[in-house]
DRENBA-567146 format. One record per residue (C-alpha): z, y, x; residue number from 1; residue in one letter. Coordinates in nm, 4 decimals, padded with zeros to 6 digits. Layout:
// residues N
[[Z Y X] NUM a]
...
// end
This chain:
// residues 111
[[02.8379 11.0525 -09.4374] 1 x]
[[02.6172 10.8197 -09.6339] 2 x]
[[02.2810 10.9218 -09.7670] 3 x]
[[02.0026 10.7238 -09.9344] 4 x]
[[01.6585 10.7197 -09.7738] 5 x]
[[01.3609 10.8527 -09.9662] 6 x]
[[01.0413 10.6538 -09.9193] 7 x]
[[00.8283 10.9247 -10.0802] 8 x]
[[00.9531 11.2106 -09.8648] 9 x]
[[01.0467 11.4074 -10.1763] 10 x]
[[01.3824 11.5826 -10.1807] 11 x]
[[01.6432 11.3812 -10.3703] 12 x]
[[01.9955 11.4503 -10.4832] 13 x]
[[02.2324 11.2826 -10.2365] 14 x]
[[02.6014 11.1920 -10.2385] 15 x]
[[02.7941 11.2154 -09.9113] 16 x]
[[03.1382 11.0578 -09.8630] 17 x]
[[03.3816 11.2363 -09.6313] 18 x]
[[03.5474 11.0907 -09.4308] 19 x]
[[03.2630 10.8351 -09.4130] 20 x]
[[03.4759 10.5169 -09.4219] 21 x]
[[03.5280 10.2475 -09.6838] 22 x]
[[03.7479 10.1467 -09.8515] 23 x]
[[03.8841 10.4950 -09.9132] 24 x]
[[04.2520 10.5382 -09.8298] 25 x]
[[04.4292 10.7332 -10.1052] 26 x]
[[04.6169 10.9545 -09.8598] 27 x]
[[04.2970 11.0594 -09.6769] 28 x]
[[04.1927 11.2940 -09.9613] 29 x]
[[03.8319 11.1717 -09.9492] 30 x]
[[03.5620 11.3755 -10.1184] 31 x]
[[03.2093 11.3221 -10.2438] 32 x]
[[02.9686 11.6095 -10.1904] 33 x]
[[02.6568 11.6418 -10.4053] 34 x]
[[02.3574 11.7791 -10.2175] 35 x]
[[02.0346 11.8892 -10.3806] 36 x]
[[01.8325 12.1921 -10.4835] 37 x]
[[01.9925 12.4596 -10.6947] 38 x]
[[02.3392 12.6089 -10.6937] 39 x]
[[02.6692 12.4161 -10.6940] 40 x]
[[02.7146 12.5203 -11.0576] 41 x]
[[02.4132 12.2993 -11.1403] 42 x]
[[02.6149 11.9840 -11.0562] 43 x]
[[02.7118 11.7250 -11.3182] 44 x]
[[02.9324 11.4309 -11.2117] 45 x]
[[02.9346 11.0740 -11.3475] 46 x]
[[03.1831 10.7920 -11.2904] 47 x]
[[03.1060 10.4407 -11.4149] 48 x]
[[02.8221 10.5790 -11.6281] 49 x]
[[03.0324 10.8468 -11.8042] 50 x]
[[03.0480 11.2215 -11.7431] 51 x]
[[03.3384 11.2871 -11.5104] 52 x]
[[03.5401 11.5843 -11.3933] 53 x]
[[03.4599 11.9507 -11.4236] 54 x]
[[03.0964 12.0508 -11.4375] 55 x]
[[02.9920 12.2863 -11.1630] 56 x]
[[03.1526 12.2220 -10.8246] 57 x]
[[02.9437 12.0300 -10.5730] 58 x]
[[03.2514 11.8574 -10.4244] 59 x]
[[03.4742 11.6025 -10.5986] 60 x]
[[03.8116 11.4715 -10.4746] 61 x]
[[03.8158 11.0911 -10.5079] 62 x]
[[04.1373 10.9652 -10.6676] 63 x]
[[04.0270 10.6347 -10.8234] 64 x]
[[03.7853 10.3483 -10.7616] 65 x]
[[03.4493 10.3476 -10.9371] 66 x]
[[03.0762 10.4025 -10.9130] 67 x]
[[02.9932 10.7713 -10.8781] 68 x]
[[02.6701 10.9672 -10.9256] 69 x]
[[02.5845 11.3331 -10.9468] 70 x]
[[02.2977 11.5236 -11.1026] 71 x]
[[02.1420 11.8455 -10.9767] 72 x]
[[01.9040 12.0343 -11.2037] 73 x]
[[01.6072 12.0471 -10.9655] 74 x]
[[01.6399 11.7196 -10.7734] 75 x]
[[01.7752 11.4859 -11.0418] 76 x]
[[02.0272 11.2029 -11.0353] 77 x]
[[02.1657 11.0651 -10.7091] 78 x]
[[02.1745 10.6993 -10.6167] 79 x]
[[02.5056 10.5384 -10.7180] 80 x]
[[02.7874 10.5222 -10.4640] 81 x]
[[03.0593 10.2612 -10.5214] 82 x]
[[03.3987 10.3722 -10.3958] 83 x]
[[03.7088 10.1562 -10.3695] 84 x]
[[04.0352 10.3479 -10.3324] 85 x]
[[04.3393 10.1731 -10.1838] 86 x]
[[04.6973 10.2918 -10.1670] 87 x]
[[04.8075 10.0468 -09.9002] 88 x]
[[05.0171 10.0733 -09.5855] 89 x]
[[04.7495 09.9126 -09.3649] 90 x]
[[04.3723 09.9210 -09.4281] 91 x]
[[04.0744 09.7952 -09.2259] 92 x]
[[03.7779 10.0277 -09.2814] 93 x]
[[03.4046 10.0041 -09.2105] 94 x]
[[03.1462 10.2866 -09.1964] 95 x]
[[03.0311 10.3960 -09.5421] 96 x]
[[02.6615 10.3657 -09.4642] 97 x]
[[02.3931 10.1020 -09.4902] 98 x]
[[02.4243 09.8448 -09.2120] 99 x]
[[02.1472 09.6209 -09.0832] 100 x]
[[02.1776 09.2831 -08.9147] 101 x]
[[02.2320 09.3361 -08.5436] 102 x]
[[02.3896 09.6816 -08.5806] 103 x]
[[02.6951 09.7534 -08.3685] 104 x]
[[02.9801 09.8356 -08.6052] 105 x]
[[03.3028 10.0201 -08.5307] 106 x]
[[03.5975 09.9124 -08.7453] 107 x]
[[03.8920 10.1416 -08.8100] 108 x]
[[04.2469 10.0229 -08.8739] 109 x]
[[04.4532 10.2802 -09.0652] 110 x]
[[04.8231 10.2716 -09.1216] 111 x]
// end
């Protein structure tokens, strides 16, 4: 999955996309998992800056494109994760993680 790096070494709330490929294919049933201190019931979800979905579970099924964040009581708000959802017959996907120049990248063709 994807996770932001913390320069301070402090524990942050993190969002992980599973499976870790983008764009998300609608029929893959991709999920975002919110990781941070506290219990799963401490999780609040946001999509495009608005509260989203049920409060409590630490896992969210992705059904539409948008920018997602989650908040955990002890570790705060996660970095935003932009997700594009496609309902196409053929999709070329890239890893859903930060890439640096010179990295070897595996592409995935789904159909």
